[in-house]
N, C-alpha and C positions, 0 to 999 in steps of 0.2 A: 849112827854117824850123821844122818840128816838132822836129827834133833840137836846135836852138838853144834853143827854149822849154823842153824837158825839162832840158837842161844847166843853164840858169839856175835852174830850180826846185830841182834837186838841189844846186846850189851853195849854197843857203841853209842846208844842213846844216852848213856850216863854222862858222856862228855861231848854234848852238842854245843854248837855255837849259839849265842843268844839270838832270839828273833830280831828281825829288822824293826827299828823304832822310827816313828814318824819324824821327818825333818822337813820343815816348811819350805826352805829354799835350798838352792844348790849353787855351787861356784862355777858351773859349766852351763852352756846352752843345751837344752834337751829337746830333741825331736821324738815324738811318739808316732810309730808306724803301725797301722792296723791293716793286715791283709784281709780282704773280704770277698766272698763269693756267695751271693744270695743270702745276705744277712740283714735285709731291710727290717725284719721283725725283731732283731736282737741287738742291733748296733747302737740304738739310741741311748740306753742307759750308760753304756761304755763311753760314748762320746761326751755325754753331759758331765760325767765324772772327770774325764781327762781335761776337758776345756775349762773346768772350774779350778784346776790346779795351777797356782801361781808360778810354780817352778818350770812349767812346760813352755817352751818357746814356740813350737808349732805342732800341729796334729795332722798327720797325713793318712788318708784312707786310700789304699791301693785296690781299685775295683778290678777284679780278675774275671771279667766276662759275666757279671751278674745279669740275671734276667728278671729281677724283681724290684728294680728301682733302688738298689743299695746306694749307688752314687748320688742320686737325687736326695735321699734321706741324709746322707753324710754332709753334702753341700749345704742343705738347708739348716743344719745345726751349726755350721761354721767351720767345718774341717776343710783342709785342702785335699782335693780328690785327684789322684793320679790314675790314669787308665793304663793298665798293663797291656803290653803288646801281645799279639796272639802267642799262645803257648807253643814253644818249639819242641820237637821231639827230644826225648831223653830227660825232660824236666817234669817234676811234680809242681802243681800250681802254686802251692804255698811258698816254696823256695823262690820261684820265679817272681811272685808278687813282692816278697820281702827284698829281693835283690833290687827291684825297681824302687821300692820305698826308701831303702838306704841310700841309693844313688841320688834320689831327689831331695833328701833331707839336707838341712843347713846346720843343724845342731852339732856340737862337738860330741855329744853322747846321744845314742839312739836307744829307745826302749820300744820293743815290739810287744804288742798285746793282741790277743784274740778278741773277737767281737763279743764273746760272752763274759769277758772280764769286767769287774767292777772295782776300780782302784780308788783308794782314799788319796786325798791330795798329798799327804806326807810320804807316799810310796816313792815318788820320783827323787826326792832329796835323799831318801834312805838308799836307793839304788846307786845314786851318784857317789855317796860315801863308801859303799861296798866296792865300787870300782877302784878305790884306792888300794884294795887288797887283792882284787881279782881282775882278770882280763875279760871274762865272760861271767855274768851272773844270771841265774834264773831264780825266780821266786816261787815258793810253795804257797798256794792260796788256802783260803777257807771255802769249803764247798757248800753249795746250796742244793738241797735235795727236797723233792716234793713227795712227802709221805714216808712211812716207816719202811715199806718194802724197797723203795728205791735207795734209801739210806743203807739198808742192810746189804743189798747187793753191791752198792758202791764201796762200802767199807770192807766187804769181803774181797773185792777185786783189788782195792788199795792194799790190803794186807798181803796179797801175793807179791806186790812190789817191795814192801818192807821186808818180807821174808827172803827175797832174792838179793836185795841191795842194801838193806839196813835203813835207818831213819835219815831224814834230810838234815842238813846242817852239821855233818860230821866234821870233827876237828881235824882229823887227818884225811887228806884227799885220797880217794881210791885210785888204783892204776887206771890209765886211760881207757882200757877196754871194759871197765866196770863203771865208768862215770854215767850218771843219769842227770836229766835236766827236765824242766817243764817249759815247753814252748808257748804256753799261754802268756808268759811274761819273761822276757829276757832283756838284758842291758849290756851294752858294749860301747867302746869308742868307735865312732864312725870311720875315721881314717884308717884305723887298724883293720877293721872288717873289710873295707874296700881293698886294702892292700892284699889281704889274704884271699879275697873273693870267696868268703866262706860258704855262701849259699850255693855257689857253683860246685864246690867240692862234694856236696851232698845232694845234688840236683835230683837224683832218681830215688831217694829214700822216702818211704811213707812215714817212718818214724824220724822225721826230720830233726826234731829237737835233740834227741839223744845222739843221732848221727853227727850233728854239728858239734855238740859238746865233746864227743869222743875224738872226732877228727882234730879239732883244735887243741885238745889236751895232749894228743899225740904229737903235736907240733910245738909243744912247750907252753901253751897258754895255761894260765891259772884259772880253773873253772870252779865256781862256787854255786852250790844249790842251797839256798837259805830260806828259812821259815819267814814268811811274810803274812801269816794268817790274820794279823790285826790290821793289815793295810790293803789286803786284796781278797775279794770274793769272786767266785766263778760259779755261774749257773750253767752247768755243763750239758745236761740232757733234759728233755721234756717228758720222758716216760721211762718206765723200767725196760720196755722193749728196746727203746733207742739206746739206753745204757748198755744192755746186753749185746746189741748188734754193733754199735759204733766203738765204744771203748774196748769191748772184748776183742775186737779184731786187731787192735794195735798193742795190747798188753804183752804179747810174747817178745816184742822188739826183734822180730824175726830177721829183718833185713839189716840189722846192725850186730847180730849175734851169731857166732858160728854154731854148727850143728851139735858139737860136743857140749858146749856150754848150755845150749837150749835143752838138751837131754838132761843135763845135771840139774838145771833149774826146775824142769818139770818133775823130776824125781823128788826134789826137796818139797815142792808144793803138795804133791800127792801123799808123800809119806808123813809129813808133819802137819798138814792142814786138812786134807780130805779124809785120810784113813782113820784118824782118831774119831771123827764124827761118825763115819760109817760103822766103825766097830762099836761105838756107844749106842747107835741106833739098833744094832744087831744084838745088843745086850752082852757083848763080849769084850769090853775094854780092858786093856792091861794097865799096869801101873804107869808105864811110859805114856800111854794114851791119855790118862788122866792128867799127867804132868803137862803134856802138850796142850790139852784143852785149857788148863789153868793159865798157861803162858799166853794162849790166844785170847782169853778173856782179859788178861792184863793189857795186852796190846789194844783191845777194843776200848778199854778205859783211857789209854794213852792217846787214842785217836779222837777223843772228844774235842780237842782244840782244832781239829781239822774240819769241823762242821759248824755252820752258823747256828743251827738249832739241833744239837745232839739229842737223840731220843732213844726210844726202844729199838730202833733199827740197829744201833751200834751193838746193843746187847744180843740181838738175834743174829748178827752177821756171821758168827762162827758156824751156824747151822747151814749157811749157804756156801761154805768153803768147798764142798764137793762140786757144787755147780760151777764155781769159779775155776776150779781145777779142770773141769770138763771143757769150759769155754776156752781156757788157756791152751789146752791140748788141741782142741778143734782148730783154733786160729793158727797154731803152729804147723799143723799138718796140712791145712787147707787155707793158706793166706789169701786175703781179699785185697785187691789193688784197684778198687773203684772208689770214687768220691765225688759227690755232687755232679753226677752226669758224666764223669770222665773215667776212663779205664786206662791204667798204666801197665806197660810191660814189666815183667819181673826184673827186679834189681839184682845186682850181684850178691851172692851170699856173704854174710859176715860183715864186719865193720868196714867202712871205707879205708883205703890205704892212706894214712896221713902223710906219707912221704912222697906220694905220687901226685903231681899237679893234675887238676882236671883239664881235659881238652877244652879249647876255646869254643864256646857255643853262644852265638848271639851277641858277640862283642864283649869287651872288657867293661869294667865299671864306668870309666869315663865315657865310652861309647853309649852305654846304657843310659847314663844321665842325659845325654843329648837326645837320645831316642825318646825318653820319657817326656821331655819338653815338647818335641815335635809331634808326638802322638796326641797332643791335645789335653795335657793336664789342666784340670779346671781348678783355679785358685779362687776360692770364695772367702771373703773376709768375714768376718763376724764383727784345744788348746786344750781293793783291791784285795792257789792254795796248794803242797803235797804232790808228790810227783805223780802226774798222770798225763798221758798223751792227750792232746786237746781235741775237742769235738769241732770247734769252729775254726775260722780262718779259711783262706783260699787253698784248695788242693786241686 
């Protein structure tokens, strides 16, 4: 049964939407918002790429209590720096920073980027075009991995997402409770997001990108997750250990998925990904195991476009599927809610209720805009993969 479920999900890849194509200009003004906490060593390449894009009207870096000079680096490169107010209780830092950034933006359209993103200039026009069909768009990037082992582990973890949710760019949208998104790059119209106060709706979620997409989809928003591998690259982790620790903790999507669905997803990953490899290693594979291993190798080939330099790591990635299943299980049973020196209380189980407005915390969007100005926003003149929860950004 699990094999049939995975086969049906992978079959959706036969009717995917085409990848985003570069568009040099856009018919709307575009603000790029980058939430950042201790990103001085990583934010430079991102800012240089964005500032070189002619379609971008302004670039805002929201400094969320950085201790390493992130604001100074951003300002020296020509970005507008907004200093987030002290984090209130009940909020995760990234959502708080994004809410400040959207309130401070002047563009009709907002693109949010993580500091480890490397966009091509044509990305922003392409996203503007996609917003003619969707209300919220997130882009699947091309990943940068350092070495075969990191690529193998990354591709194995990525395969767990494909096995659970299918490929990106699906022609038919999934139901709201199965929507996924990539918070490393999202786009939306500023006024509509301010009216919804979307980031307040998911203020306490560690998997903020998927929480936002599911909540807004439940409220009738058209949410698109599109392939932008030719226009966006992401250098997500610096080592295999960091990949195991940081991405592995968010893969279960625990705070946006109910216990029953979590159990079903874990069963699918263990039965169709880990078990065939373990039985092959034990010298006792069945015919179904061989078929599942063949399907997994085909997926590894299909994932070549998800990496800047696909290599032997992709071919070896199925061998690490038991390790990825173990990490997924570990993070499901023992969730981690710490990030960049902050520890957050446990969020409510399951996806946020899209029909229940969030209580008012820290003022509405208009109040926040004024507060951002008063708190000393520094205006310095001088302006780009595949679903995975982001490493960087302010949390």
